[in-house]
DRENTORKOL-3810 file (N, C-alpha, C; in nm, 4 decimals):
REM DRENTORKOL-3810
@n.u->22.2514; n.v->1.0002; n.w->15.1783; ca.u->22.2978; ca.v->0.9260; ca.w->15.2941; c.u->22.3865; c.v->0.8122; c.w->15.2448
@n.u->22.5141; n.v->0.8078; n.w->15.2865; ca.u->22.6015; ca.v->0.6983; ca.w->15.2445; c.u->22.5488; c.v->0.5632; c.w->15.2925
@n.u->22.5566; n.v->0.4658; n.w->15.2014; ca.u->22.5075; ca.v->0.3313; ca.w->15.2299; c.u->22.5985; c.v->0.2311; c.w->15.1587
@n.u->22.6213; n.v->0.1176; n.w->15.2239; ca.u->22.7064; ca.v->0.0152; ca.w->15.1643; c.u->22.6545; c.v->-0.1220; c.w->15.2058
@n.u->22.6450; n.v->-0.2122; n.w->15.1083; ca.u->22.6045; ca.v->-0.3508; ca.w->15.1323; c.u->22.7078; c.v->-0.4390; c.w->15.0643
@n.u->22.7566; n.v->-0.5384; n.w->15.1375; ca.u->22.8616; ca.v->-0.6249; ca.w->15.0826; c.u->22.8519; c.v->-0.7637; c.w->15.1435
@n.u->22.8865; n.v->-0.8640; n.w->15.0638; ca.u->22.8981; ca.v->-1.0012; ca.w->15.1133; c.u->23.0395; c.v->-1.0486; c.w->15.0873
@n.u->23.1013; n.v->-1.1036; n.w->15.1908; ca.u->23.2356; ca.v->-1.1609; ca.w->15.1803; c.u->23.2298; c.v->-1.3076; c.w->15.2185
@n.u->23.3107; n.v->-1.3873; n.w->15.1526; ca.u->23.3246; ca.v->-1.5285; ca.w->15.1892; c.u->23.4612; c.v->-1.5435; c.w->15.2547
@n.u->23.4604; n.v->-1.5840; n.w->15.3810; ca.u->23.5845; ca.v->-1.5928; ca.w->15.4576; c.u->23.6029; c.v->-1.7338; c.w->15.5142
@n.u->23.7277; n.v->-1.7764; n.w->15.5346; ca.u->23.7553; ca.v->-1.9136; ca.w->15.5789; c.u->23.7494; c.v->-1.9336; c.w->15.7301
@n.u->23.6585; n.v->-1.8647; n.w->15.7966; ca.u->23.6451; ca.v->-1.8728; ca.w->15.9415; c.u->23.5017; c.v->-1.9143; c.w->15.9742
@n.u->23.4794; n.v->-1.9681; n.w->16.0937; ca.u->23.3449; ca.v->-2.0096; ca.w->16.1320; c.u->23.2597; c.v->-1.8879; c.w->16.1665
@n.u->23.1270; n.v->-1.9026; n.w->16.1604; ca.u->23.0414; ca.v->-1.7922; ca.w->16.2041; c.u->23.0715; c.v->-1.7507; c.w->16.3479
@n.u->23.1018; n.v->-1.8469; n.w->16.4351; ca.u->23.1336; ca.v->-1.8155; ca.w->16.5742; c.u->23.2590; c.v->-1.7292; c.w->16.5846
@n.u->23.3623; n.v->-1.7621; n.w->16.5049; ca.u->23.4847; ca.v->-1.6826; ca.w->16.5065; c.u->23.4581; c.v->-1.5402; c.w->16.4590
@n.u->23.3847; n.v->-1.5256; n.w->16.3509; ca.u->23.3566; ca.v->-1.3922; ca.w->16.2992; c.u->23.2664; c.v->-1.3139; c.w->16.3943
@n.u->23.1698; n.v->-1.3801; n.w->16.4544; ca.u->23.0846; ca.v->-1.3157; ca.w->16.5542; c.u->23.1707; c.v->-1.2630; c.w->16.6691
@n.u->23.2588; n.v->-1.3479; n.w->16.7221; ca.u->23.3440; ca.v->-1.3071; ca.w->16.8341; c.u->23.4305; c.v->-1.1868; c.w->16.7984
@n.u->23.4853; n.v->-1.1862; n.w->16.6785; ca.u->23.5711; ca.v->-1.0756; ca.w->16.6355; c.u->23.4916; c.v->-0.9447; c.w->16.6299
@n.u->23.3749; n.v->-0.9472; n.w->16.5657; ca.u->23.2947; ca.v->-0.8254; ca.w->16.5496; c.u->23.2369; c.v->-0.7797; c.w->16.6835
@n.u->23.1977; n.v->-0.8748; n.w->16.7693; ca.u->23.1370; ca.v->-0.8398; ca.w->16.8984; c.u->23.2388; c.v->-0.7890; c.w->17.0005
@n.u->23.3675; n.v->-0.8052; n.w->16.9732; ca.u->23.4717; ca.v->-0.7642; ca.w->17.0673; c.u->23.5051; c.v->-0.6157; c.w->17.0502
@n.u->23.4063; n.v->-0.5319; n.w->17.0699; ca.u->23.4184; ca.v->-0.3877; ca.w->17.0499; c.u->23.5326; c.v->-0.3254; c.w->17.1304
@n.u->23.5564; n.v->-0.3660; n.w->17.2560; ca.u->23.6667; ca.v->-0.3042; ca.w->17.3311; c.u->23.8043; c.v->-0.3184; c.w->17.2651
@n.u->23.8214; n.v->-0.4152; n.w->17.1756; ca.u->23.9509; ca.v->-0.4352; ca.w->17.1082; c.u->23.9635; c.v->-0.3565; c.w->16.9775
@n.u->23.8591; n.v->-0.2882; n.w->16.9356; ca.u->23.8633; ca.v->-0.2155; ca.w->16.8081; c.u->23.9825; c.v->-0.1207; c.w->16.7944
@n.u->24.0221; n.v->-0.0464; n.w->16.9001; ca.u->24.1368; ca.v->0.0442; ca.w->16.8815; c.u->24.2659; c.v->-0.0301; c.w->16.8437
@n.u->24.2742; n.v->-0.1585; n.w->16.8702; ca.u->24.3943; ca.v->-0.2347; ca.w->16.8372; c.u->24.4100; c.v->-0.2592; c.w->16.6882
@n.u->24.2984; n.v->-0.2554; n.w->16.6120; ca.u->24.3112; ca.v->-0.2908; ca.w->16.4712; c.u->24.2291; c.v->-0.2068; c.w->16.3741
@n.u->24.1318; n.v->-0.1323; n.w->16.4214; ca.u->24.0485; ca.v->-0.0543; ca.w->16.3296; c.u->24.1033; c.v->0.0866; c.w->16.3112
@n.u->24.1258; n.v->0.1255; n.w->16.1862; ca.u->24.1727; ca.v->0.2628; ca.w->16.1624; c.u->24.0679; c.v->0.3622; c.w->16.2117
@n.u->24.1143; n.v->0.4706; n.w->16.2618; ca.u->24.0320; ca.v->0.5827; ca.w->16.3073; c.u->23.9634; c.v->0.5601; c.w->16.4418
@n.u->23.9653; n.v->0.4402; n.w->16.4987; ca.u->23.9072; ca.v->0.4198; ca.w->16.6312; c.u->24.0172; c.v->0.4435; c.w->16.7340
@n.u->24.0072; n.v->0.5540; n.w->16.8059; ca.u->24.1111; ca.v->0.5926; ca.w->16.9013; c.u->24.0869; c.v->0.5351; c.w->17.0398
@n.u->23.9591; n.v->0.5178; n.w->17.0786; ca.u->23.9286; ca.v->0.4682; ca.w->17.2127; c.u->23.7868; c.v->0.4128; c.w->17.2162
@n.u->23.7651; n.v->0.3214; n.w->17.3120; ca.u->23.6331; ca.v->0.2640; ca.w->17.3348; c.u->23.6083; c.v->0.2619; c.w->17.4845
@n.u->23.4872; n.v->0.2993; n.w->17.5229; ca.u->23.4456; ca.v->0.2861; ca.w->17.6624; c.u->23.3128; c.v->0.2124; c.w->17.6629
@n.u->23.3126; n.v->0.0926; n.w->17.7220; ca.u->23.1910; ca.v->0.0133; ca.w->17.7291; c.u->23.1098; c.v->0.0608; c.w->17.8486
@n.u->22.9876; n.v->0.1045; n.w->17.8224; ca.u->22.8986; ca.v->0.1519; ca.w->17.9287; c.u->22.8239; c.v->0.0354; c.w->17.9931
@n.u->22.7853; n.v->-0.0613; n.w->17.9119; ca.u->22.7187; ca.v->-0.1814; ca.w->17.9634; c.u->22.7420; c.v->-0.2946; c.w->17.8637
@n.u->22.7525; n.v->-0.4162; n.w->17.9166; ca.u->22.7739; ca.v->-0.5324; ca.w->17.8302; c.u->22.7025; c.v->-0.6527; c.w->17.8912
@n.u->22.5976; n.v->-0.6936; n.w->17.8221; ca.u->22.5226; ca.v->-0.8122; ca.w->17.8607; c.u->22.5306; c.v->-0.9114; c.w->17.7452
@n.u->22.4907; n.v->-1.0356; n.w->17.7666; ca.u->22.5038; ca.v->-1.1355; ca.w->17.6597; c.u->22.4389; c.v->-1.0960; c.w->17.5268
@n.u->22.3291; n.v->-1.0201; n.w->17.5305; ca.u->22.2598; ca.v->-0.9871; ca.w->17.4060; c.u->22.2661; c.v->-0.8405; c.w->17.3669
@n.u->22.3289; n.v->-0.7568; n.w->17.4516; ca.u->22.3342; ca.v->-0.6146; ca.w->17.4187; c.u->22.4508; c.v->-0.5450; c.w->17.4873
@n.u->22.5168; n.v->-0.4585; n.w->17.4122; ca.u->22.6250; ca.v->-0.3754; ca.w->17.4648; c.u->22.5957; c.v->-0.2310; c.w->17.4260
@n.u->22.6301; n.v->-0.1385; n.w->17.5151; ca.u->22.6270; ca.v->0.0039; ca.w->17.4831; c.u->22.7691; c.v->0.0544; c.w->17.5039
@n.u->22.8233; n.v->0.1198; n.w->17.4005; ca.u->22.9630; ca.v->0.1626; ca.w->17.4064; c.u->22.9809; c.v->0.2984; c.w->17.3408
@n.u->23.0759; n.v->0.3749; n.w->17.3949; ca.u->23.1211; ca.v->0.4993; ca.w->17.3337; c.u->23.2455; c.v->0.4677; c.w->17.2522
@n.u->23.2509; n.v->0.5176; n.w->17.1319; ca.u->23.3705; ca.v->0.5084; ca.w->17.0490; c.u->23.4192; c.v->0.6491; c.w->17.0196
@n.u->23.5501; n.v->0.6687; n.w->17.0314; ca.u->23.6111; ca.v->0.7941; ca.w->16.9886; c.u->23.6787; c.v->0.7646; c.w->16.8557
@n.u->23.6340; n.v->0.8332; n.w->16.7519; ca.u->23.6903; ca.v->0.8140; ca.w->16.6192; c.u->23.7546; c.v->0.9449; c.w->16.5755
@n.u->23.8608; n.v->0.9326; n.w->16.4999; ca.u->23.9291; ca.v->1.0527; ca.w->16.4576; c.u->24.0051; c.v->1.0335; c.w->16.3291
@n.u->24.0228; n.v->1.1432; n.w->16.2600; ca.u->24.1027; ca.v->1.1478; ca.w->16.1386; c.u->24.1720; c.v->1.2827; c.w->16.1373
@n.u->24.3046; n.v->1.2790; n.w->16.1437; ca.u->24.3858; ca.v->1.3998; ca.w->16.1542; c.u->24.3422; c.v->1.4789; c.w->16.2778
@n.u->24.2989; n.v->1.6043; n.w->16.2607; ca.u->24.2658; ca.v->1.6886; ca.w->16.3766; c.u->24.1212; c.v->1.6719; c.w->16.4241
@n.u->24.0409; n.v->1.5962; n.w->16.3512; ca.u->23.8997; ca.v->1.5805; ca.w->16.3855; c.u->23.8829; c.v->1.4590; c.w->16.4760
@n.u->23.8200; n.v->1.4801; n.w->16.5919; ca.u->23.7891; ca.v->1.3713; ca.w->16.6861; c.u->23.6435; c.v->1.3845; c.w->16.7261
@n.u->23.5717; n.v->1.2746; n.w->16.7220; ca.u->23.4317; ca.v->1.2740; ca.w->16.7622; c.u->23.4034; c.v->1.1509; c.w->16.8475
@n.u->23.3119; n.v->1.1662; n.w->16.9411; ca.u->23.2670; ca.v->1.0543; ca.w->17.0237; c.u->23.1230; c.v->1.0240; c.w->16.9868
@n.u->23.0927; n.v->0.8958; n.w->16.9728; ca.u->22.9537; ca.v->0.8600; ca.w->16.9547; c.u->22.9221; c.v->0.7334; c.w->17.0319
@n.u->22.7964; n.v->0.7202; n.w->17.0665; ca.u->22.7490; ca.v->0.6065; ca.w->17.1449; c.u->22.6648; c.v->0.5169; c.w->17.0550
@n.u->22.6882; n.v->0.3867; n.w->17.0664; ca.u->22.6135; ca.v->0.2885; ca.w->16.9880; c.u->22.5561; c.v->0.1808; c.w->17.0787
@n.u->22.4456; n.v->0.1256; n.w->17.0354; ca.u->22.3861; ca.v->0.0081; ca.w->17.0996; c.u->22.4111; c.v->-0.1102; c.w->17.0060
@n.u->22.4776; n.v->-0.2118; n.w->17.0582; ca.u->22.5135; ca.v->-0.3302; ca.w->16.9802; c.u->22.4259; c.v->-0.4454; c.w->17.0283
@n.u->22.3435; n.v->-0.4972; n.w->16.9394; ca.u->22.2592; ca.v->-0.6126; ca.w->16.9726; c.u->22.3249; c.v->-0.7379; c.w->16.9166
@n.u->22.3431; n.v->-0.8359; n.w->17.0049; ca.u->22.4185; ca.v->-0.9569; ca.w->16.9704; c.u->22.3262; c.v->-1.0789; c.w->16.9719
@n.u->22.3196; n.v->-1.1470; n.w->16.8594; ca.u->22.2408; ca.v->-1.2695; ca.w->16.8458; c.u->22.3375; c.v->-1.3804; c.w->16.8030
@n.u->22.4085; n.v->-1.4335; n.w->16.9007; ca.u->22.5146; ca.v->-1.5303; ca.w->16.8774; c.u->22.4623; c.v->-1.6566; c.w->16.8126
@n.u->22.5263; n.v->-1.7114; n.w->16.7127; ca.u->22.6461; ca.v->-1.6650; ca.w->16.6422; c.u->22.6153; c.v->-1.6062; c.w->16.5052
@n.u->22.4909; n.v->-1.5690; n.w->16.4782; ca.u->22.4511; ca.v->-1.5371; ca.w->16.3417; c.u->22.4344; c.v->-1.3898; c.w->16.3061
@n.u->22.4185; n.v->-1.3014; n.w->16.4063; ca.u->22.3777; ca.v->-1.1660; ca.w->16.3695; c.u->22.4198; c.v->-1.0643; c.w->16.4757
@n.u->22.4715; n.v->-0.9505; n.w->16.4295; ca.u->22.5009; ca.v->-0.8360; ca.w->16.5157; c.u->22.4430; c.v->-0.7127; c.w->16.4467
@n.u->22.3680; n.v->-0.6328; n.w->16.5215; ca.u->22.3186; ca.v->-0.5060; ca.w->16.4673; c.u->22.3648; c.v->-0.3926; c.w->16.5571
@n.u->22.3978; n.v->-0.2821; n.w->16.4946; ca.u->22.4502; ca.v->-0.1657; ca.w->16.5656; c.u->22.3616; c.v->-0.0462; c.w->16.5308
@n.u->22.3135; n.v->0.0214; n.w->16.6346; ca.u->22.2331; ca.v->0.1410; ca.w->16.6143; c.u->22.2919; c.v->0.2576; c.w->16.6917
@n.u->22.2836; n.v->0.3714; n.w->16.6316; ca.u->22.3342; ca.v->0.4960; ca.w->16.6855; c.u->22.2470; c.v->0.5434; c.w->16.8007
@n.u->22.3118; n.v->0.5916; n.w->16.9077; ca.u->22.2398; ca.v->0.6456; ca.w->17.0226; c.u->22.2628; c.v->0.7966; c.w->17.0349
@n.u->22.3919; n.v->0.8387; n.w->17.0283; ca.u->22.4243; ca.v->0.9791; ca.w->17.0526; c.u->22.5571; c.v->1.0142; c.w->16.9878
@n.u->22.5698; n.v->1.1398; n.w->16.9408; ca.u->22.6950; ca.v->1.1872; ca.w->16.8839; c.u->22.6728; c.v->1.2780; c.w->16.7643
@n.u->22.7721; n.v->1.2855; n.w->16.6724; ca.u->22.7672; ca.v->1.3809; ca.w->16.5616; c.u->22.6821; c.v->1.3351; c.w->16.4424
@n.u->22.6234; n.v->1.2184; n.w->16.4515; ca.u->22.5457; ca.v->1.1663; ca.w->16.3399; c.u->22.3975; c.v->1.1944; c.w->16.3582
@n.u->22.3269; n.v->1.1933; n.w->16.2478; ca.u->22.1819; ca.v->1.1993; ca.w->16.2517; c.u->22.1269; c.v->1.0570; c.w->16.2595
@n.u->22.2000; n.v->0.9637; n.w->16.1951; ca.u->22.1526; ca.v->0.8255; ca.w->16.1842; c.u->22.2714; c.v->0.7338; c.w->16.1579
@n.u->22.2694; n.v->0.6144; n.w->16.2174; ca.u->22.3663; ca.v->0.5092; ca.w->16.1864; c.u->22.2996; c.v->0.3754; c.w->16.2128
@n.u->22.3076; n.v->0.2878; n.w->16.1151; ca.u->22.2621; ca.v->0.1498; ca.w->16.1340; c.u->22.3610; c.v->0.0590; c.w->16.0616
@n.u->22.4026; n.v->-0.0452; n.w->16.1309; ca.u->22.5020; ca.v->-0.1374; ca.w->16.0777; c.u->22.4554; c.v->-0.2798; c.w->16.1093
@n.u->22.4632; n.v->-0.3688; n.w->16.0120; ca.u->22.4246; ca.v->-0.5091; ca.w->16.0304; c.u->22.5389; c.v->-0.5992; c.w->15.9879
@n.u->22.5626; n.v->-0.7019; n.w->16.0661; ca.u->22.6549; ca.v->-0.8095; ca.w->16.0320; c.u->22.5763; c.v->-0.9397; c.w->16.0402
@n.u->22.5772; n.v->-1.0187; n.w->15.9348; ca.u->22.5144; ca.v->-1.1507; ca.w->15.9378; c.u->22.6204; c.v->-1.2532; c.w->15.8987
@n.u->22.6219; n.v->-1.3634; n.w->15.9721; ca.u->22.7232; ca.v->-1.4668; ca.w->15.9530; c.u->22.6533; c.v->-1.5967; c.w->15.9151
@n.u->22.6761; n.v->-1.6419; n.w->15.7902; ca.u->22.6111; ca.v->-1.7637; ca.w->15.7400; c.u->22.7161; c.v->-1.8689; c.w->15.7091
@n.u->22.7013; n.v->-1.9899; n.w->15.7667; ca.u->22.7987; ca.v->-2.0956; ca.w->15.7368; c.u->22.7924; c.v->-2.1327; c.w->15.5888
@n.u->22.9092; n.v->-2.1634; n.w->15.5310; ca.u->22.9130; ca.v->-2.2005; ca.w->15.3897; c.u->22.9055; c.v->-2.3523; c.w->15.3687
@n.u->22.8998; n.v->-2.4290; n.w->15.4776; ca.u->22.8929; ca.v->-2.5745; ca.w->15.4667; c.u->23.0283; c.v->-2.6410; c.w->15.4560
@n.u->23.1355; n.v->-2.5632; n.w->15.4512; ca.u->23.2720; ca.v->-2.6166; ca.w->15.4372; c.u->23.3661; c.v->-2.5583; c.w->15.5416
@n.u->23.3125; n.v->-2.5065; n.w->15.6510; ca.u->23.3952; ca.v->-2.4504; ca.w->15.7574; c.u->23.4180; c.v->-2.3012; c.w->15.7476
@n.u->23.3709; n.v->-2.2392; n.w->15.6414; ca.u->23.3854; ca.v->-2.0951; ca.w->15.6239; c.u->23.2535; c.v->-2.0245; c.w->15.6484
@n.u->23.2525; n.v->-1.8958; n.w->15.6205; ca.u->23.1362; ca.v->-1.8130; ca.w->15.6493; c.u->23.1132; c.v->-1.7110; c.w->15.5380
@n.u->22.9871; n.v->-1.6914; n.w->15.5046; ca.u->22.9473; ca.v->-1.5761; ca.w->15.4248; c.u->22.9140; c.v->-1.4657; c.w->15.5244
@n.u->22.9824; n.v->-1.3524; n.w->15.5119; ca.u->22.9585; ca.v->-1.2381; ca.w->15.5989; c.u->22.8833; c.v->-1.1337; c.w->15.5174
@n.u->22.7609; n.v->-1.1061; n.w->15.5595; ca.u->22.6808; ca.v->-1.0006; ca.w->15.4976; c.u->22.6970; c.v->-0.8760; c.w->15.5828
@n.u->22.7423; n.v->-0.7675; n.w->15.5209; ca.u->22.7705; ca.v->-0.6429; ca.w->15.5913; c.u->22.6865; c.v->-0.5323; c.w->15.5286
@n.u->22.6190; n.v->-0.4550; n.w->15.6122; ca.u->22.5372; ca.v->-0.3438; ca.w->15.5655; c.u->22.5577; c.v->-0.2262; c.w->15.6602
@n.u->22.5802; n.v->-0.1098; n.w->15.6057; ca.u->22.5901; ca.v->0.0112; ca.w->15.6876; c.u->22.5247; c.v->0.1266; c.w->15.6131
@n.u->22.4509; n.v->0.2070; n.w->15.6865; ca.u->22.4066; ca.v->0.3353; ca.w->15.6330; c.u->22.4087; c.v->0.4374; c.w->15.7466
@n.u->22.4435; n.v->0.5592; n.w->15.7115; ca.u->22.4547; ca.v->0.6639; ca.w->15.8132; c.u->22.4333; c.v->0.7993; c.w->15.7502
@n.u->22.4088; n.v->0.8963; n.w->15.8366; ca.u->22.3931; ca.v->1.0339; ca.w->15.7922; c.u->22.4458; c.v->1.1259; c.w->15.9018
@n.u->22.5292; n.v->1.2204; n.w->15.8631; ca.u->22.5797; ca.v->1.3191; ca.w->15.9580; c.u->22.4765; c.v->1.4298; c.w->15.9800
@n.u->22.4815; n.v->1.4927; n.w->16.0963; ca.u->22.3983; ca.v->1.6097; ca.w->16.1231; c.u->22.4468; c.v->1.7261; c.w->16.0375
@n.u->22.5784; n.v->1.7365; n.w->16.0212; ca.u->22.6410; ca.v->1.8459; ca.w->15.9472; c.u->22.6530; c.v->1.8110; c.w->15.7988
@n.u->22.6067; n.v->1.9014; n.w->15.7129; ca.u->22.6193; ca.v->1.8799; ca.w->15.5678; c.u->22.7663; c.v->1.8814; c.w->15.5243
@n.u->22.8502; n.v->1.9549; n.w->15.5962; ca.u->22.9933; ca.v->1.9589; ca.w->15.5640; c.u->23.0555; c.v->1.8218; c.w->15.5879
@n.u->23.0289; n.v->1.7616; n.w->15.7053; ca.u->23.0794; ca.v->1.6270; ca.w->15.7324; c.u->23.0221; c.v->1.5266; c.w->15.6328
@n.u->22.8965; n.v->1.5445; n.w->15.5960; ca.u->22.8321; ca.v->1.4538; ca.w->15.5000; c.u->22.9055; c.v->1.4591; c.w->15.3659
@n.u->22.9389; n.v->1.5804; n.w->15.3219; ca.u->23.0107; ca.v->1.5951; ca.w->15.1943; c.u->23.1492; c.v->1.5316; c.w->15.2023
@n.u->23.2205; n.v->1.5536; n.w->15.3137; ca.u->23.3521; ca.v->1.4921; ca.w->15.3313; c.u->23.3416; c.v->1.3398; c.w->15.3357
@n.u->23.2428; n.v->1.2896; n.w->15.4065; ca.u->23.2246; ca.v->1.1447; ca.w->15.4177; c.u->23.1958; c.v->1.0839; c.w->15.2817
@n.u->23.1144; n.v->1.1509; n.w->15.2021; ca.u->23.0827; ca.v->1.1001; ca.w->15.0691; c.u->23.2061; c.v->1.0855; c.w->14.9819
@n.u->23.3008; n.v->1.1781; n.w->14.9947; ca.u->23.4232; ca.v->1.1740; ca.w->14.9149; c.u->23.5152; c.v->1.0606; c.w->14.9579
@n.u->23.5134; n.v->1.0248; n.w->15.0858; ca.u->23.6077; ca.v->0.9263; ca.w->15.1379; c.u->23.5423; c.v->0.7920; c.w->15.1710
@n.u->23.4127; n.v->0.7801; n.w->15.1489; ca.u->23.3345; ca.v->0.6667; ca.w->15.1952; c.u->23.3887; c.v->0.5322; c.w->15.1458
@n.u->23.4057; n.v->0.5180; n.w->15.0151; ca.u->23.4517; ca.v->0.3894; ca.w->14.9596; c.u->23.5894; c.v->0.3507; c.w->15.0118
@n.u->23.6816; n.v->0.4447; n.w->15.0117; ca.u->23.8174; ca.v->0.4165; ca.w->15.0580; c.u->23.8173; c.v->0.3791; c.w->15.2068
@n.u->23.7411; n.v->0.4511; n.w->15.2870; ca.u->23.7342; ca.v->0.4231; ca.w->15.4307; c.u->23.6730; c.v->0.2852; c.w->15.4566
@n.u->23.5673; n.v->0.2511; n.w->15.3836; ca.u->23.5055; ca.v->0.1195; ca.w->15.4028; c.u->23.5992; c.v->0.0058; c.w->15.3634
@n.u->23.6679; n.v->0.0217; n.w->15.2508; ca.u->23.7647; ca.v->-0.0818; ca.w->15.2094; c.u->23.8719; c.v->-0.1011; c.w->15.3157
@n.u->23.9194; n.v->0.0088; n.w->15.3715; ca.u->24.0219; ca.v->0.0007; ca.w->15.4750; c.u->23.9678; c.v->-0.0661; c.w->15.6012
@n.u->23.8442; n.v->-0.0325; n.w->15.6402; ca.u->23.7837; ca.v->-0.0907; ca.w->15.7592; c.u->23.7580; c.v->-0.2406; c.w->15.7408
@n.u->23.7010; n.v->-0.2795; n.w->15.6283; ca.u->23.6734; ca.v->-0.4215; ca.w->15.6019; c.u->23.8040; c.v->-0.4994; c.w->15.5946
@n.u->23.9050; n.v->-0.4414; n.w->15.5322; ca.u->24.0368; ca.v->-0.5045; ca.w->15.5286; c.u->24.0955; c.v->-0.5231; c.w->15.6672
@n.u->24.0705; n.v->-0.4269; n.w->15.7573; ca.u->24.1208; ca.v->-0.4379; ca.w->15.8944; c.u->24.0546; c.v->-0.5547; c.w->15.9679
@n.u->23.9245; n.v->-0.5749; n.w->15.9471; ca.u->23.8567; ca.v->-0.6897; ca.w->16.0089; c.u->23.9120; c.v->-0.8209; c.w->15.9531
@n.u->23.9347; n.v->-0.8260; n.w->15.8213; ca.u->23.9893; ca.v->-0.9478; ca.w->15.7606; c.u->24.1309; c.v->-0.9765; c.w->15.8113
@n.u->24.2135; n.v->-0.8734; n.w->15.8217; ca.u->24.3499; ca.v->-0.8915; ca.w->15.8726; c.u->24.3487; c.v->-0.9359; c.w->16.0180
@n.u->24.2569; n.v->-0.8802; n.w->16.0953; ca.u->24.2453; ca.v->-0.9204; ca.w->16.2356; c.u->24.2038; c.v->-1.0670; c.w->16.2459
@n.u->24.1101; n.v->-1.1098; n.w->16.1632; ca.u->24.0677; ca.v->-1.2502; ca.w->16.1629; c.u->24.1856; c.v->-1.3410; c.w->16.1281
@n.u->24.2647; n.v->-1.3032; n.w->16.0285; ca.u->24.3814; ca.v->-1.3838; ca.w->15.9904; c.u->24.4822; c.v->-1.3899; c.w->16.1048
@n.u->24.5024; n.v->-1.2787; n.w->16.1752; ca.u->24.5966; ca.v->-1.2764; ca.w->16.2871; c.u->24.5469; c.v->-1.3626; c.w->16.4034
@n.u->24.4169; n.v->-1.3591; n.w->16.4293; ca.u->24.3611; ca.v->-1.4354; ca.w->16.5411; c.u->24.3453; c.v->-1.5833; c.w->16.5107
@n.u->24.3031; n.v->-1.6140; n.w->16.3869; ca.u->24.2643; ca.v->-1.7509; ca.w->16.3543; c.u->24.3595; c.v->-1.8224; c.w->16.2591
@n.u->24.4602; n.v->-1.7493; n.w->16.2090; ca.u->24.5701; ca.v->-1.8114; ca.w->16.1369; c.u->24.5445; c.v->-1.8613; c.w->15.9975
@n.u->24.4456; n.v->-1.8111; n.w->15.9295; ca.u->24.4213; ca.v->-1.8524; ca.w->15.7911; c.u->24.4382; c.v->-1.7324; c.w->15.6995
@n.u->24.4842; n.v->-1.7610; n.w->15.5803; ca.u->24.4990; ca.v->-1.6548; ca.w->15.4807; c.u->24.3643; c.v->-1.6290; c.w->15.4143
@n.u->24.3433; n.v->-1.5064; n.w->15.3689; ca.u->24.2186; ca.v->-1.4726; ca.w->15.3022; c.u->24.2364; c.v->-1.4477; c.w->15.1531
@n.u->24.3508; n.v->-1.4797; n.w->15.0971; ca.u->24.3723; ca.v->-1.4546; ca.w->14.9546; c.u->24.2797; c.v->-1.5437; c.w->14.8724
@n.u->24.2268; n.v->-1.4865; n.w->14.7671; ca.u->24.1407; ca.v->-1.5630; ca.w->14.6777; c.u->23.9970; c.v->-1.5749; c.w->14.7259
@n.u->23.9622; n.v->-1.5098; n.w->14.8326; ca.u->23.8253; ca.v->-1.5162; ca.w->14.8837; c.u->23.7404; c.v->-1.4188; c.w->14.8042
@n.u->23.6186; n.v->-1.4607; n.w->14.7740; ca.u->23.5325; ca.v->-1.3799; ca.w->14.6888; c.u->23.4560; c.v->-1.2769; c.w->14.7694
@n.u->23.4138; n.v->-1.1730; n.w->14.7006; ca.u->23.3283; ca.v->-1.0727; ca.w->14.7633; c.u->23.2412; c.v->-1.0101; c.w->14.6574
@n.u->23.1318; n.v->-0.9524; n.w->14.7014; ca.u->23.0461; ca.v->-0.8736; ca.w->14.6131; c.u->22.9982; c.v->-0.7548; c.w->14.6943
@n.u->22.9718; n.v->-0.6455; n.w->14.6271; ca.u->22.9293; ca.v->-0.5283; ca.w->14.7028; c.u->22.8381; c.v->-0.4401; c.w->14.6191
@n.u->22.7650; n.v->-0.3581; n.w->14.6905; ca.u->22.6835; ca.v->-0.2537; ca.w->14.6304; c.u->22.6893; c.v->-0.1353; c.w->14.7246
@n.u->22.7010; n.v->-0.0163; n.w->14.6712; ca.u->22.7066; ca.v->0.0997; ca.w->14.7587; c.u->22.6465; c.v->0.2198; c.w->14.6888
@n.u->22.6145; n.v->0.3158; n.w->14.7702; ca.u->22.5679; ca.v->0.4430; ca.w->14.7167; c.u->22.5983; c.v->0.5509; c.w->14.8183
@n.u->22.6081; n.v->0.6695; n.w->14.7712; ca.u->22.6304; ca.v->0.7828; ca.w->14.8606; c.u->22.5097; c.v->0.8773; c.w->14.8503
@n.u->22.3987; n.v->0.8227; n.w->14.8129; ca.u->22.2785; ca.v->0.9055; ca.w->14.7944; c.u->22.2009; c.v->0.9205; c.w->14.9222
END
């Protein structure tokens, strides 16, 4: 089961990063492979949304439940779609100087062994591209550069 854990230090407040990650309806504007979003319900502490993701000729829809604990934590759990399992965590910790440590964790498993094998081959590259898209979006929204910001990561495809 592919799994990735990473911490990034970014020059934005926890509130700014929370708002960016919680704004699921805007994902098609900046996240690669997200073609469409349909929000089924959105309350202050929980959202349920369908995402259509695609790569080349492959398109899949899946439903997620997003739990929002403003401004420190967002968790995403899989409800329905082509996966067997998906869990994603975002934690936002102030650094004491106006920036944020972003702790990111994702693990998932496809129902299909073929998709699982393909995902394993592309997992690292796809995650780097996705995390970079969030960082670029933050820079576009909040106007700060992210060059020289530190990160650490651990991942496995087991």
